[in-house]
N, CA, C and O atoms as CSV, one atom per row, in Angstrom:
chain,resi,resn,atom,element,x,y,z
A,1,UNK,N,N,-15.735,-11.001,3.854
A,1,UNK,CA,C,-15.159,-9.932,3.075
A,1,UNK,C,C,-13.967,-10.487,2.312
A,1,UNK,O,O,-13.124,-11.172,2.892
A,2,UNK,N,N,-13.887,-10.198,1.010
A,2,UNK,CA,C,-12.812,-10.703,0.174
A,2,UNK,C,C,-11.583,-9.823,0.246
A,2,UNK,O,O,-11.522,-8.857,1.006
A,3,UNK,N,N,-10.634,-10.177,-0.544
A,3,UNK,CA,C,-9.399,-9.414,-0.623
A,3,UNK,C,C,-9.669,-8.126,-1.390
A,3,UNK,O,O,-10.340,-8.139,-2.422
A,4,UNK,N,N,-9.153,-7.031,-0.888
A,4,UNK,CA,C,-9.313,-5.750,-1.567
A,4,UNK,C,C,-8.171,-5.548,-2.552
A,4,UNK,O,O,-7.000,-5.606,-2.178
A,5,UNK,N,N,-8.508,-5.318,-3.774
A,5,UNK,CA,C,-7.510,-5.008,-4.790
A,5,UNK,C,C,-7.128,-3.544,-4.694
A,5,UNK,O,O,-7.927,-2.711,-4.267
A,6,UNK,N,N,-5.906,-3.236,-5.093
A,6,UNK,CA,C,-5.550,-1.827,-5.201
A,6,UNK,C,C,-6.374,-1.231,-6.339
A,6,UNK,O,O,-6.884,-1.954,-7.194
A,7,UNK,N,N,-6.496,0.071,-6.337
A,7,UNK,CA,C,-7.262,0.738,-7.391
A,7,UNK,C,C,-6.680,0.451,-8.761
A,7,UNK,O,O,-7.420,0.176,-9.706
A,8,UNK,N,N,-5.362,0.513,-8.878
A,8,UNK,CA,C,-4.719,0.262,-10.159
A,8,UNK,C,C,-4.982,-1.134,-10.682
A,8,UNK,O,O,-5.210,-1.320,-11.878
A,9,UNK,N,N,-4.952,-2.125,-9.790
A,9,UNK,CA,C,-5.233,-3.508,-10.202
A,9,UNK,C,C,-6.685,-3.663,-10.621
A,9,UNK,O,O,-6.974,-4.326,-11.617
A,10,UNK,N,N,-7.610,-3.056,-9.867
A,10,UNK,CA,C,-9.025,-3.147,-10.207
A,10,UNK,C,C,-9.277,-2.508,-11.572
A,10,UNK,O,O,-9.973,-3.083,-12.410
A,11,UNK,N,N,-8.714,-1.324,-11.794
A,11,UNK,CA,C,-8.908,-0.631,-13.072
A,11,UNK,C,C,-8.362,-1.483,-14.213
A,11,UNK,O,O,-9.015,-1.614,-15.248
A,12,UNK,N,N,-7.190,-2.057,-14.045
A,12,UNK,CA,C,-6.599,-2.901,-15.084
A,12,UNK,C,C,-7.508,-4.085,-15.417
A,12,UNK,O,O,-7.730,-4.389,-16.589
A,13,UNK,N,N,-8.028,-4.746,-14.398
A,13,UNK,CA,C,-8.937,-5.881,-14.608
A,13,UNK,C,C,-10.232,-5.419,-15.289
A,13,UNK,O,O,-10.745,-6.101,-16.176
A,14,UNK,N,N,-10.752,-4.269,-14.874
A,14,UNK,CA,C,-11.983,-3.733,-15.454
A,14,UNK,C,C,-11.781,-3.414,-16.939
A,14,UNK,O,O,-12.622,-3.760,-17.770
A,15,UNK,N,N,-10.677,-2.762,-17.267
A,15,UNK,CA,C,-10.392,-2.438,-18.666
A,15,UNK,C,C,-10.305,-3.709,-19.508
A,15,UNK,O,O,-10.817,-3.752,-20.627
A,16,UNK,N,N,-9.664,-4.730,-18.977
A,16,UNK,CA,C,-9.562,-6.000,-19.709
A,16,UNK,C,C,-10.928,-6.625,-19.941
A,16,UNK,O,O,-11.210,-7.110,-21.037
A,17,UNK,N,N,-11.781,-6.618,-18.920
A,17,UNK,CA,C,-13.138,-7.185,-19.072
A,17,UNK,C,C,-13.912,-6.471,-20.162
A,17,UNK,O,O,-14.550,-7.105,-21.003
A,18,UNK,N,N,-13.852,-5.135,-20.143
A,18,UNK,CA,C,-14.577,-4.366,-21.155
A,18,UNK,C,C,-14.021,-4.630,-22.552
A,18,UNK,O,O,-14.785,-4.782,-23.506
A,19,UNK,N,N,-12.723,-4.682,-22.674
A,19,UNK,CA,C,-12.120,-4.932,-23.996
A,19,UNK,C,C,-12.480,-6.318,-24.507
A,19,UNK,O,O,-12.716,-6.490,-25.703
A,20,UNK,N,N,-12.526,-7.311,-23.619
A,20,UNK,CA,C,-12.932,-8.656,-24.036
A,20,UNK,C,C,-14.377,-8.686,-24.522
A,20,UNK,O,O,-14.738,-9.517,-25.355
A,21,UNK,N,N,-15.203,-7.777,-24.000
A,21,UNK,CA,C,-16.603,-7.681,-24.415
A,21,UNK,C,C,-16.774,-6.713,-25.591
A,21,UNK,O,O,-17.900,-6.407,-25.982
A,22,UNK,N,N,-15.663,-6.235,-26.153
A,22,UNK,CA,C,-15.686,-5.275,-27.261
A,22,UNK,C,C,-16.458,-4.002,-26.928
A,22,UNK,O,O,-17.192,-3.468,-27.759
A,23,UNK,N,N,-16.277,-3.527,-25.694
A,23,UNK,CA,C,-16.886,-2.271,-25.258
A,23,UNK,C,C,-15.755,-1.248,-25.135
A,23,UNK,O,O,-14.852,-1.436,-24.320
A,24,UNK,N,N,-15.785,-0.169,-25.927
A,24,UNK,CA,C,-14.727,0.835,-25.857
A,24,UNK,C,C,-14.643,1.483,-24.470
A,24,UNK,O,O,-15.658,1.827,-23.864
A,25,UNK,N,N,-13.410,1.640,-23.986
A,25,UNK,CA,C,-13.189,2.212,-22.662
A,25,UNK,C,C,-11.901,3.015,-22.672
A,25,UNK,O,O,-10.940,2.658,-23.353
A,26,UNK,N,N,-11.887,4.101,-21.911
A,26,UNK,CA,C,-10.746,4.998,-21.852
A,26,UNK,C,C,-10.511,5.429,-20.408
A,26,UNK,O,O,-11.458,5.630,-19.646
A,27,UNK,N,N,-9.247,5.567,-20.044
A,27,UNK,CA,C,-8.894,6.162,-18.756
A,27,UNK,C,C,-8.729,7.651,-19.034
A,27,UNK,O,O,-7.777,8.058,-19.701
A,28,UNK,N,N,-9.653,8.468,-18.523
A,28,UNK,CA,C,-9.584,9.905,-18.787
A,28,UNK,C,C,-8.837,10.645,-17.690
A,28,UNK,O,O,-8.414,11.783,-17.892
A,29,UNK,N,N,-8.670,10.017,-16.532
A,29,UNK,CA,C,-7.843,10.581,-15.462
A,29,UNK,C,C,-7.287,9.417,-14.649
A,29,UNK,O,O,-8.035,8.591,-14.127
A,30,UNK,N,N,-5.965,9.368,-14.552
A,30,UNK,CA,C,-5.303,8.310,-13.802
A,30,UNK,C,C,-5.173,8.761,-12.348
A,30,UNK,O,O,-4.638,9.830,-12.058
A,31,UNK,N,N,-5.669,7.932,-11.456
A,31,UNK,CA,C,-5.615,8.263,-10.041
A,31,UNK,C,C,-4.490,7.550,-9.321
A,31,UNK,O,O,-3.576,7.010,-9.944
A,32,UNK,N,N,-4.569,7.555,-8.020
A,32,UNK,CA,C,-3.576,6.887,-7.187
A,32,UNK,C,C,-3.700,5.377,-7.360
A,32,UNK,O,O,-4.791,4.821,-7.238
A,33,UNK,N,N,-2.569,4.711,-7.648
A,33,UNK,CA,C,-2.581,3.266,-7.900
A,33,UNK,C,C,-3.017,2.449,-6.693
A,33,UNK,O,O,-3.596,1.374,-6.847
A,34,UNK,N,N,-2.745,2.944,-5.508
A,34,UNK,CA,C,-3.012,2.153,-4.311
A,34,UNK,C,C,-4.441,2.324,-3.800
A,34,UNK,O,O,-5.147,1.341,-3.579
A,35,UNK,N,N,-4.858,3.561,-3.616
A,35,UNK,CA,C,-6.135,3.764,-2.932
A,35,UNK,C,C,-7.021,4.830,-3.561
A,35,UNK,O,O,-7.948,5.312,-2.911
A,36,UNK,N,N,-6.762,5.210,-4.801
A,36,UNK,CA,C,-7.602,6.227,-5.424
A,36,UNK,C,C,-9.013,5.720,-5.666
A,36,UNK,O,O,-9.211,4.567,-6.050
A,37,UNK,N,N,-9.984,6.580,-5.442
A,37,UNK,CA,C,-11.374,6.231,-5.736
A,37,UNK,C,C,-11.546,6.128,-7.247
A,37,UNK,O,O,-10.766,6.703,-8.007
A,38,UNK,N,N,-12.575,5.390,-7.682
A,38,UNK,CA,C,-12.827,5.183,-9.107
A,38,UNK,C,C,-14.244,5.642,-9.434
A,38,UNK,O,O,-15.200,5.273,-8.752
A,39,UNK,N,N,-14.368,6.448,-10.479
A,39,UNK,CA,C,-15.676,6.815,-11.016
A,39,UNK,C,C,-15.725,6.307,-12.453
A,39,UNK,O,O,-14.788,6.500,-13.228
A,40,UNK,N,N,-16.834,5.654,-12.791
A,40,UNK,CA,C,-17.035,5.134,-14.143
A,40,UNK,C,C,-18.135,5.957,-14.808
A,40,UNK,O,O,-19.257,6.040,-14.309
A,41,UNK,N,N,-17.789,6.559,-15.938
A,41,UNK,CA,C,-18.765,7.309,-16.738
A,41,UNK,C,C,-19.210,6.423,-17.892
A,41,UNK,O,O,-18.386,5.836,-18.594
A,42,UNK,N,N,-20.504,6.335,-18.076
A,42,UNK,CA,C,-21.085,5.577,-19.175
A,42,UNK,C,C,-21.694,6.569,-20.162
A,42,UNK,O,O,-22.698,7.215,-19.864
A,43,UNK,N,N,-21.079,6.685,-21.342
A,43,UNK,CA,C,-21.576,7.566,-22.396
A,43,UNK,C,C,-22.297,6.705,-23.427
A,43,UNK,O,O,-21.720,5.762,-23.967
A,44,UNK,N,N,-23.564,7.031,-23.699
A,44,UNK,CA,C,-24.362,6.239,-24.629
A,44,UNK,C,C,-24.320,6.790,-26.056
A,44,UNK,O,O,-25.072,6.334,-26.917
A,45,UNK,N,N,-23.449,7.761,-26.308
A,45,UNK,CA,C,-23.195,8.305,-27.640
A,45,UNK,C,C,-24.409,8.973,-28.266
A,45,UNK,O,O,-24.505,9.099,-29.487
A,46,UNK,N,N,-25.341,9.402,-27.408
A,46,UNK,CA,C,-26.515,10.145,-27.882
A,46,UNK,C,C,-26.636,11.483,-27.151
A,46,UNK,O,O,-27.702,12.099,-27.127
A,47,UNK,N,N,-25.519,11.921,-26.553
A,47,UNK,CA,C,-25.520,13.183,-25.825
A,47,UNK,C,C,-25.828,13.042,-24.349
A,47,UNK,O,O,-25.862,14.037,-23.625
A,48,UNK,N,N,-26.055,11.804,-23.888
A,48,UNK,CA,C,-26.396,11.568,-22.487
A,48,UNK,C,C,-25.328,10.684,-21.851
A,48,UNK,O,O,-24.612,9.952,-22.534
A,49,UNK,N,N,-25.242,10.772,-20.528
A,49,UNK,CA,C,-24.257,9.970,-19.809
A,49,UNK,C,C,-24.709,9.753,-18.372
A,49,UNK,O,O,-25.581,10.453,-17.858
A,50,UNK,N,N,-24.089,8.763,-17.741
A,50,UNK,CA,C,-24.270,8.490,-16.311
A,50,UNK,C,C,-22.888,8.272,-15.719
A,50,UNK,O,O,-21.986,7.779,-16.396
A,51,UNK,N,N,-22.726,8.633,-14.472
A,51,UNK,CA,C,-21.466,8.389,-13.776
A,51,UNK,C,C,-21.777,7.609,-12.503
A,51,UNK,O,O,-22.732,7.907,-11.786
A,52,UNK,N,N,-20.949,6.606,-12.243
A,52,UNK,CA,C,-21.139,5.727,-11.093
A,52,UNK,C,C,-19.932,5.809,-10.168
A,52,UNK,O,O,-18.790,5.915,-10.617
A,53,UNK,N,N,-20.208,5.759,-8.871
A,53,UNK,CA,C,-19.133,5.681,-7.887
A,53,UNK,C,C,-19.477,4.595,-6.888
A,53,UNK,O,O,-20.641,4.241,-6.699
A,54,UNK,N,N,-18.444,4.077,-6.257
A,54,UNK,CA,C,-18.661,3.059,-5.231
A,54,UNK,C,C,-19.094,3.723,-3.943
A,54,UNK,O,O,-18.629,4.805,-3.585
A,55,UNK,N,N,-19.993,3.047,-3.261
A,55,UNK,CA,C,-20.488,3.536,-1.988
A,55,UNK,C,C,-20.714,2.341,-1.074
A,55,UNK,O,O,-20.752,1.199,-1.531
A,56,UNK,N,N,-20.863,2.605,0.196
A,56,UNK,CA,C,-21.148,1.542,1.158
A,56,UNK,C,C,-22.652,1.307,1.196
A,56,UNK,O,O,-23.432,2.254,1.303
A,57,UNK,N,N,-23.055,0.044,1.108
A,57,UNK,CA,C,-24.454,-0.344,1.281
A,57,UNK,C,C,-24.646,-0.562,2.782
A,57,UNK,O,O,-24.202,-1.569,3.334
A,58,UNK,N,N,-25.301,0.378,3.427
A,58,UNK,CA,C,-25.415,0.318,4.882
A,58,UNK,C,C,-26.251,-0.857,5.362
A,58,UNK,O,O,-26.130,-1.262,6.518
A,59,UNK,N,N,-27.091,-1.410,4.508
A,59,UNK,CA,C,-27.899,-2.573,4.894
A,59,UNK,C,C,-27.044,-3.831,5.012
A,59,UNK,O,O,-27.257,-4.659,5.898
A,60,UNK,N,N,-26.068,-3.964,4.102
A,60,UNK,CA,C,-25.264,-5.188,4.086
A,60,UNK,C,C,-23.825,-4.967,4.544
A,60,UNK,O,O,-23.126,-5.920,4.887
A,61,UNK,N,N,-23.386,-3.710,4.549
A,61,UNK,CA,C,-22.000,-3.422,4.879
A,61,UNK,C,C,-21.070,-3.600,3.695
A,61,UNK,O,O,-19.878,-3.308,3.787
A,62,UNK,N,N,-21.615,-4.083,2.573
A,62,UNK,CA,C,-20.816,-4.273,1.365
A,62,UNK,C,C,-20.692,-2.983,0.581
A,62,UNK,O,O,-21.159,-1.926,1.006
A,63,UNK,N,N,-20.055,-3.092,-0.566
A,63,UNK,CA,C,-19.886,-1.932,-1.433
A,63,UNK,C,C,-20.740,-2.122,-2.681
A,63,UNK,O,O,-20.853,-3.227,-3.212
A,64,UNK,N,N,-21.333,-1.034,-3.136
A,64,UNK,CA,C,-22.198,-1.055,-4.317
A,64,UNK,C,C,-21.866,0.141,-5.204
A,64,UNK,O,O,-21.293,1.130,-4.746
A,65,UNK,N,N,-22.230,0.037,-6.466
A,65,UNK,CA,C,-22.080,1.149,-7.397
A,65,UNK,C,C,-23.369,1.953,-7.396
A,65,UNK,O,O,-24.446,1.390,-7.589
A,66,UNK,N,N,-23.279,3.250,-7.182
A,66,UNK,CA,C,-24.437,4.131,-7.165
A,66,UNK,C,C,-24.236,5.232,-8.208
A,66,UNK,O,O,-23.109,5.568,-8.572
A,67,UNK,N,N,-25.346,5.777,-8.674
A,67,UNK,CA,C,-25.291,6.848,-9.666
A,67,UNK,C,C,-24.881,8.150,-8.986
A,67,UNK,O,O,-25.524,8.599,-8.037
A,68,UNK,N,N,-23.802,8.748,-9.485
A,68,UNK,CA,C,-23.313,10.035,-8.994
A,68,UNK,C,C,-23.945,11.173,-9.786
A,68,UNK,O,O,-24.304,12.207,-9.222
A,69,UNK,N,N,-24.080,10.977,-11.093
A,69,UNK,CA,C,-24.642,12.009,-11.967
A,69,UNK,C,C,-25.268,11.333,-13.171
A,69,UNK,O,O,-24.838,10.260,-13.595
A,70,UNK,N,N,-26.300,11.983,-13.721
A,70,UNK,CA,C,-26.987,11.442,-14.898
A,70,UNK,C,C,-27.632,12.586,-15.644
A,70,UNK,O,O,-28.208,13.487,-15.034
A,71,UNK,N,N,-27.539,12.557,-16.973
A,71,UNK,CA,C,-28.176,13.598,-17.766
A,71,UNK,C,C,-27.379,13.914,-19.004
A,71,UNK,O,O,-26.655,13.061,-19.517
A,72,UNK,N,N,-27.505,15.150,-19.497
A,72,UNK,CA,C,-26.736,15.551,-20.668
A,72,UNK,C,C,-25.234,15.380,-20.394
A,72,UNK,O,O,-24.750,15.712,-19.312
A,73,UNK,N,N,-24.520,14.865,-21.373
A,73,UNK,CA,C,-23.104,14.549,-21.157
A,73,UNK,C,C,-22.276,15.743,-20.681
A,73,UNK,O,O,-21.427,15.562,-19.808
A,74,UNK,N,N,-22.480,16.956,-21.211
A,74,UNK,CA,C,-21.689,18.085,-20.701
A,74,UNK,C,C,-21.906,18.347,-19.204
A,74,UNK,O,O,-20.973,18.741,-18.505
A,75,UNK,N,N,-23.119,18.131,-18.716
A,75,UNK,CA,C,-23.395,18.321,-17.287
A,75,UNK,C,C,-22.699,17.240,-16.456
A,75,UNK,O,O,-22.144,17.531,-15.396
A,76,UNK,N,N,-22.731,16.007,-16.934
A,76,UNK,CA,C,-22.043,14.914,-16.231
A,76,UNK,C,C,-20.544,15.195,-16.219
A,76,UNK,O,O,-19.886,15.012,-15.194
A,77,UNK,N,N,-20.001,15.639,-17.352
A,77,UNK,CA,C,-18.580,15.967,-17.430
A,77,UNK,C,C,-18.207,17.077,-16.448
A,77,UNK,O,O,-17.144,17.028,-15.829
A,78,UNK,N,N,-19.075,18.071,-16.304
A,78,UNK,CA,C,-18.811,19.163,-15.357
A,78,UNK,C,C,-18.775,18.635,-13.921
A,78,UNK,O,O,-17.931,19.055,-13.130
A,79,UNK,N,N,-19.673,17.729,-13.584
A,79,UNK,CA,C,-19.670,17.114,-12.255
A,79,UNK,C,C,-18.372,16.354,-12.027
A,79,UNK,O,O,-17.774,16.445,-10.955
A,80,UNK,N,N,-17.939,15.609,-13.029
A,80,UNK,CA,C,-16.701,14.833,-12.900
A,80,UNK,C,C,-15.488,15.747,-12.784
A,80,UNK,O,O,-14.557,15.438,-12.041
A,81,UNK,N,N,-15.480,16.862,-13.500
A,81,UNK,CA,C,-14.371,17.820,-13.403
A,81,UNK,C,C,-14.294,18.394,-11.982
A,81,UNK,O,O,-13.201,18.573,-11.443
A,82,UNK,N,N,-15.439,18.679,-11.384
A,82,UNK,CA,C,-15.443,19.180,-9.991
A,82,UNK,C,C,-14.930,18.109,-9.025
A,82,UNK,O,O,-14.169,18.412,-8.106
A,83,UNK,N,N,-15.348,16.856,-9.233
A,83,UNK,CA,C,-14.883,15.763,-8.379
A,83,UNK,C,C,-13.367,15.619,-8.487
A,83,UNK,O,O,-12.680,15.469,-7.477
A,84,UNK,N,N,-12.853,15.664,-9.705
A,84,UNK,CA,C,-11.414,15.504,-9.942
A,84,UNK,C,C,-10.628,16.674,-9.335
A,84,UNK,O,O,-9.533,16.480,-8.808
A,85,UNK,N,N,-11.188,17.883,-9.410
A,85,UNK,CA,C,-10.515,19.051,-8.828
A,85,UNK,C,C,-10.391,18.907,-7.307
A,85,UNK,O,O,-9.404,19.346,-6.716
A,86,UNK,N,N,-11.395,18.292,-6.680
A,86,UNK,CA,C,-11.370,18.070,-5.223
A,86,UNK,C,C,-10.489,16.897,-4.833
A,86,UNK,O,O,-9.945,16.865,-3.730
A,87,UNK,N,N,-10.344,15.921,-5.745
A,87,UNK,CA,C,-9.616,14.696,-5.413
A,87,UNK,C,C,-8.670,14.318,-6.560
A,87,UNK,O,O,-9.069,13.599,-7.476
A,88,UNK,N,N,-7.425,14.795,-6.515
A,88,UNK,CA,C,-6.490,14.496,-7.602
A,88,UNK,C,C,-6.092,13.017,-7.682
A,88,UNK,O,O,-5.491,12.598,-8.671
A,89,UNK,N,N,-6.420,12.221,-6.652
A,89,UNK,CA,C,-6.121,10.789,-6.660
A,89,UNK,C,C,-7.217,9.967,-7.344
A,89,UNK,O,O,-7.108,8.745,-7.443
A,90,UNK,N,N,-8.262,10.635,-7.809
A,90,UNK,CA,C,-9.434,9.990,-8.391
A,90,UNK,C,C,-9.158,9.451,-9.789
A,90,UNK,O,O,-8.554,10.125,-10.623
A,91,UNK,N,N,-9.611,8.221,-10.030
A,91,UNK,CA,C,-9.583,7.621,-11.371
A,91,UNK,C,C,-10.897,7.957,-12.064
A,91,UNK,O,O,-11.962,7.848,-11.455
A,92,UNK,N,N,-10.835,8.363,-13.328
A,92,UNK,CA,C,-12.036,8.544,-14.141
A,92,UNK,C,C,-11.924,7.620,-15.347
A,92,UNK,O,O,-10.990,7.722,-16.142
A,93,UNK,N,N,-12.884,6.727,-15.467
A,93,UNK,CA,C,-12.936,5.746,-16.543
A,93,UNK,C,C,-14.171,6.052,-17.383
A,93,UNK,O,O,-15.268,6.201,-16.843
A,94,UNK,N,N,-14.000,6.147,-18.700
A,94,UNK,CA,C,-15.141,6.416,-19.586
A,94,UNK,C,C,-15.414,5.214,-20.475
A,94,UNK,O,O,-14.544,4.743,-21.207
A,95,UNK,N,N,-16.652,4.733,-20.388
A,95,UNK,CA,C,-17.115,3.610,-21.199
A,95,UNK,C,C,-18.062,4.175,-22.250
A,95,UNK,O,O,-18.966,4.943,-21.923
A,96,UNK,N,N,-17.861,3.801,-23.500
A,96,UNK,CA,C,-18.731,4.267,-24.577
A,96,UNK,C,C,-19.485,3.084,-25.159
A,96,UNK,O,O,-18.899,2.213,-25.801
A,97,UNK,N,N,-20.790,3.064,-24.926
A,97,UNK,CA,C,-21.613,1.961,-25.414
A,97,UNK,C,C,-23.043,2.461,-25.583
A,97,UNK,O,O,-23.644,2.973,-24.638
A,98,UNK,N,N,-23.576,2.312,-26.770
A,98,UNK,CA,C,-24.942,2.799,-27.053
A,98,UNK,C,C,-25.989,2.174,-26.133
A,98,UNK,O,O,-27.010,2.794,-25.836
A,99,UNK,N,N,-25.733,0.948,-25.683
A,99,UNK,CA,C,-26.692,0.260,-24.803
A,99,UNK,C,C,-26.456,0.584,-23.326
A,99,UNK,O,O,-27.220,0.141,-22.469
A,100,UNK,N,N,-25.421,1.338,-23.027
A,100,UNK,CA,C,-25.144,1.714,-21.645
A,100,UNK,C,C,-24.512,0.605,-20.817
A,100,UNK,O,O,-24.552,0.656,-19.588
A,101,UNK,N,N,-23.928,-0.401,-21.472
A,101,UNK,CA,C,-23.315,-1.497,-20.719
A,101,UNK,C,C,-22.043,-1.011,-20.026
A,101,UNK,O,O,-21.213,-0.335,-20.634
A,102,UNK,N,N,-21.900,-1.361,-18.753
A,102,UNK,CA,C,-20.696,-1.028,-17.994
A,102,UNK,C,C,-20.053,-2.266,-17.391
A,102,UNK,O,O,-18.884,-2.223,-17.008
A,103,UNK,N,N,-20.779,-3.355,-17.298
A,103,UNK,CA,C,-20.353,-4.608,-16.666
A,103,UNK,C,C,-20.145,-4.472,-15.159
A,103,UNK,O,O,-19.639,-5.401,-14.530
A,104,UNK,N,N,-20.521,-3.343,-14.567
A,104,UNK,CA,C,-20.314,-3.150,-13.127
A,104,UNK,C,C,-21.148,-4.088,-12.272
A,104,UNK,O,O,-20.878,-4.239,-11.080
A,105,UNK,N,N,-22.166,-4.727,-12.863
A,105,UNK,CA,C,-23.011,-5.646,-12.107
A,105,UNK,C,C,-22.478,-7.078,-12.159
A,105,UNK,O,O,-23.093,-7.982,-11.593
A,106,UNK,N,N,-21.343,-7.299,-12.831
A,106,UNK,CA,C,-20.793,-8.649,-12.943
A,106,UNK,C,C,-19.968,-9.026,-11.712
A,106,UNK,O,O,-19.432,-8.164,-11.015
A,107,UNK,N,N,-19.880,-10.346,-11.460
A,107,UNK,CA,C,-19.068,-10.845,-10.357
A,107,UNK,C,C,-17.655,-10.292,-10.455
A,107,UNK,O,O,-17.074,-10.223,-11.538
A,108,UNK,N,N,-17.116,-9.904,-9.323
A,108,UNK,CA,C,-15.762,-9.378,-9.267
A,108,UNK,C,C,-15.663,-7.896,-9.542
A,108,UNK,O,O,-14.642,-7.281,-9.233
A,109,UNK,N,N,-16.695,-7.306,-10.115
A,109,UNK,CA,C,-16.682,-5.876,-10.414
A,109,UNK,C,C,-17.660,-5.103,-9.552
A,109,UNK,O,O,-17.433,-3.933,-9.241
A,110,UNK,N,N,-18.745,-5.752,-9.166
A,110,UNK,CA,C,-19.779,-5.021,-8.444
A,110,UNK,C,C,-19.393,-4.724,-7.008
A,110,UNK,O,O,-19.956,-3.804,-6.416
A,111,UNK,N,N,-18.479,-5.443,-6.431
A,111,UNK,CA,C,-18.106,-5.184,-5.035
A,111,UNK,C,C,-16.640,-5.089,-4.907
A,111,UNK,O,O,-16.129,-4.874,-3.808
């Protein structure tokens, strides 16, 4: 098991990676810097979106990104608003890319 970054440090590194890849990204809700959970919304600019959250992979004990919501963007946004209302420490990151790239599968980001 590697070193766990604080949420704020992970978000900062993630934003930098996306910007280096010329993928537009926005922090739509700032969470707790130390231990806030992070949800990444991927908007494909065609009215559809997906939202990802980290979860435990019970087979390996590691952490993986899983789909929290998928479908019309207003429905995904409503799901995220409910999540944020339940957890004010939650970070919401929005990535806008027609191809749906999030970079969450890259080394250092996927776990």
